[in-house]
N, C-alpha and C positions, 0 to 999 in steps of 0.2 A: 565517449561515456555519457556525457551530459547532454539531454535532451531539452532544446529551448533553454529557459532560465538564464538567457545570455545576458540581459539587463543586471540582474541581481549578482552574476558572476563577476561582471564587469565592475560593478560598484564595490565588490569585495576585493578585487585585485588591485583598483585604484587606491583604496585606503591602505592595504598592505604595502604597496609600492612606496607610498609617500610616509610609512611609518605612523599612520593615524588609525590603524585597526584597532577596534576595542579588544580588549584581552579575553572577553567572555561574551559569546553570541549564541542566541537561540535561533536556529534556521526553522521557521514555523511554516508549514504548508500542509496540503493534502496528501494523504498516503499515495504512495506511487507516482508523485509528481517531480522526484528528483531531490529532496532533501539531503540524503547520503551521498549521492552523487555530486551535489553541490559541495558538501563538507570535504570530500575527497579530493576534488579539484582545488579547492582553497587550500587545504593542507599541502598539496603537492607544490602550489604556487609559494606558499611559505618557505618551502626547504630548497627550493630550485637555486642553483648558484649562479644562473645567469639570466635572470628573470627580467622581463621586459614589462611596460606596464599594462599591456594587454594578454599577457600570458607567459608560460613557462617555456624554457628552450627545448626540453624534451630529449636533451642529449647528455647532460652532465650525469654524473654517478647518482646523485640525489633523486633525479627524475626517472630514472631506470628503476631504483629501487623503490621509489613511492608509487609508479605505475604497477608494480607488483604486490603493493600493500605490505613490504617488509622494510621500510625506512626505520631505522632504530629510534627516530626521533618523532615518529608518529605514532602515538599509543591509541589503542582502543578499548572502549567500554561498551557493553552491551547486555541486553537481559539474558539470564541463565535460568535454570531450574534447580532448586535447592537452597538451604538456609546458610550455606558455607561455601558454595561454588563461587569461583571468580572467574571472569572472562579469559584469563590465561589459560584455563583447562581446555577451552574450546577454541583457541586462536588459530590453529591450523585449519579449522573447519570454516572459521569466520573469513580468513583471508581468501579460501577457495570460493565460498559462497558469493562475496561482494565482487570477486573479479568476474564470476558469471552473470550475476544480476545484482547491481547495486540499487536496485528499486523494490528490493524484497520487502514483505510485510513481517511484523512480529510473529505471527501465527505461523507464516511458514518456516521463519527461522527456529523457533521453538520444537516444530516438528522435525526438522533436521537433526536436532541434537537429542531427539527422543523424549521431548517434552510436552508431547500432544495431550491435550486434555489436563495438563497441569498449570498452575498459576507462574507466570515468569517473573523474576524480579532482579534488582541490582543489589547485592548484599552489603552487609556491613564490611565483610572481607574484602569485597571488591573496592568499596570506598577507601579503606585503609591501604590498599595496593595502589591506587590512583595517588593518594598522599605521598606514599613511599616514593613511587616511580618519578613524580613530577618535582620532587625535593632534590634529585640527583642532577648532577651536571649533564648536560646533552652529550650525545656521542659523536656526531658527525657536522652538526649544524647549530648556528647560534640559537634558532628557533626550536622550541618543544611543543608540539600539538597534542591534545587530547580530543579525540572525536568521542562524544559520548552519545550513542544512538539510542533514542526513547528514554529521555530523562523521567518520562511519567512512570517507570517501573523502579524509581528510586524510593519513592515513598518518603517516610520520616528518615531513612538513612541518609537522605540528601543533606541535612542538617550537618553531616561530618564534613562536608565539602565546603562549607560556607565560607570559613577563613581562607582557605585556599583559593577559591575564587575571588574573594574580596582582596586578598593580598598575595597574590601569585609570584612565584619566582620570576626573574627578569626574563623577558622574551618567551614567556609561557602563554599559550593561547588556548582557549576553550571553545570548542565547537559543539553545541548540542543540537541534535536533530529531534524535532518534536513534531507531533501533529495535532495536539490538544493541551492548551496551557492549563486547562482546568484541574488536570491531575499533576500538575508541577508545583511544588512548595512555592508560595509567595515570596518567600527569602531568598530562592533561587532566582526567580523570574526579576526581582529587584535589583539583581546583581549583574544581569545579562542585558545586552542590547538585543532589541528584537528585529531580527531580518524575516520579511515574509515574502513567499513565493507562491505562485497561483497554480491551479490545476492545469493539465495540459489540454490543448485543444485537440479536436477531432484530426485536424490536418497535420499537427505536429507529431502525432502518435502514428498516423498512417504512414507518414514519410519516413519516421523511424524505424517502423516494421519492414517497409520495402528496402531501405537500406541495409538493415542489419539481419533480416530474416529471409530476405531476397524472395519475398512472396508478391503477388499481383497487386497492383494498386486497387483494383477492385476489392480484392480479399482484405486488404489493409484497411480501406475504408469501412468496410463491413465491421470488422472487429474493433475499429475505433470507435464506432457508434454506440458499441455496447460496453465500452471500458470505462466510461464515465470519468475521462480526465486522468486515469492511471495507466503509466505504461505497464506496470507490474500486472494489473488486471489484464491488459492487452496480451501480454505474454501467457497467462493463464489461459485465456480464452484460445489463443493460437493451439497451445498445447493440447487442449481438449477437442478443439476442431480437427486436430490431426490424428485424434484417438477415435476409436469406433463409437465410444459413448457420447461424444460431442457432435456426430455427424448428423442426428436426427432431432435436435432440440427444439426445431418449431414445429415437427410432426408430433413428439411427445407431448410437448405443451398444449398444442391445440385439442389433441386426444383427452388430454387430462380435463381441460375446460368442457368438452363435450360431456364426460362422464359425470362431472360435477353438476352440469346444467340438468342433466336428466335425472341425476338424484338415484341412481342404482347403487345401493350400498354394497351390496357384494363386488360389483365391478371397482368401486371407489377403494375398497378394503384389499383387494387384489393389487391394484395399482399401486397404492401405498406401501405394500409388503414388498413388490418389486422395486420400487425406487428407493426404498430404505436401503438396499443393498449397494447403492452407489456410494461413492467417497464423499466427504464433505465437500470437497472443492467442485466436483460436478453438481452437487445438490445446489450449492450456492450459485453456480453459474447459470443453472436452469432458472432459478429465481430472479436473477438480475435480467435473465433474458425476458421473463414475464414482466418486469418493470419497464423493459424497453418497449415491448409489445403494447403495454397500457400508455405509455407517452405517445407512440405513434398513433395508436387509436384516438386519443383525445384530439390529437393535431387533425385527423381525418374528420372527426366528428364535428370539429369546430370550424374548419376551413371547407370541408367536401372537395378537397383535392387529392388527387392520387400521388402527389409528390412527397409520399411518405417513405420511410426506410424500412419498407416491409417487402418480402418475397410475394409472388403473385398468389401462391395458397393462402399466406398469411393476411394479404389484403382482402381476399375473398372471404375468408372468415371474419376478418374485423367489420366488413360491410354488413354482413349477417347480423353480427352481434350488436350494431348500431340500434336494433329495434328492442334489444331487452337490456341493454347497458346504459344506465344514465350517468351524469357527472358524480352523483353521491356514491354509486354502486362502484364506479371506478376508484373512487378515493378510498372506499373501503377495502376493495381487492389490494390495492396499492399497500396499504397499511399492513395488510394480512401478510403480503409477501416480504416485507420489510421485516416484520416481527419474526417470520420464519427464518430469514438470514440470520438475525441476531441469536435465535436459539440454537441454529446449527453450528455457529461459531462458539457457542457455549456448550456443544457436546450434548444436545437434547436427545432423547431416544427417537431416532428419525421415523420408525414406523408409527408410533402415536402421534409425532409432530405432524406427518403429512397426511394421515387419516383425519386428523382434527381439522388440518387445512382444508381438506376436501369436503367436509361436512359444513365448515363455515362458508366456503365458496358457494355451496349449493343454497345455504340460507340466504347469502347476499343476492343470487340470482334470482331466487323466489320471494325475496322481501320478507323472509321469516325471521323474527328475533330469536 
């Protein structure tokens, strides 16, 4: 389940084995790099009946239940949609989802429970449920663990948990999985130990794809280069590349650049109307591919070497573009693509968004304000 992050995992196992683990910890790192998977492995270690310093036995009844995410002393809290909803109402879906992909992001999870386009949160009712559950005696194990995924969604309701976190029942552990401390209450941060982990490397992602998805090393390397350190992103790219909509991403992208460079308003409007019909994930993938192309273009422009991660047709186009794109223009286009990703995630009108992006691209190409 866990990809890399072995050093952090062993640190957690060592402190747990010697009974020195902090009762409340925030696992902080980039999205898709394994925070939830790390929390799951740590929780499984804490309930194992025959744990060793470097890992679980994998055979005891606790390990078998924890592996299916059904151990009664491992509790879960995660974002839902609605002012009175609790995690309990979606526990079945949650367990199935994280068995399939513990690298999932919040947007994908909210989509799965019908909350696309809605604001996710962790409610007052959920905080009360946490307090109630953790106040009870454990069922099968001396330890009780709460995995709270994305404490950023607690908001001010997190104040309800302060006393519990500061003075927890005996053998109770909190594992909070976060990506951004700025959205977490300072009062919660001050009560937790911060454990940081890094983004995954291209080689780590590629190796995991080859092992788990049985694809060629060449394809895995190509996907890893676009995944930006996120295994979840790599899985999304793989799914899209296996779908008809993802097979011609480079052709579509280069065709869009040509239309924008020529400034044919009718052609750009038709392109935007067609592309608007794609789903959000293909649109985001397309834009992230664009950012990848720009990174490789800059490398080509500064080094004049062909050791770039571009296909032959992409490399040919990149060489032609060297005459019309300087560093300032590349910076502006990259910012435009990043802004578009931001607006796609927030459910902007795609037809208007991509028509405007096409017009902005033309202005950048032609040095128009």
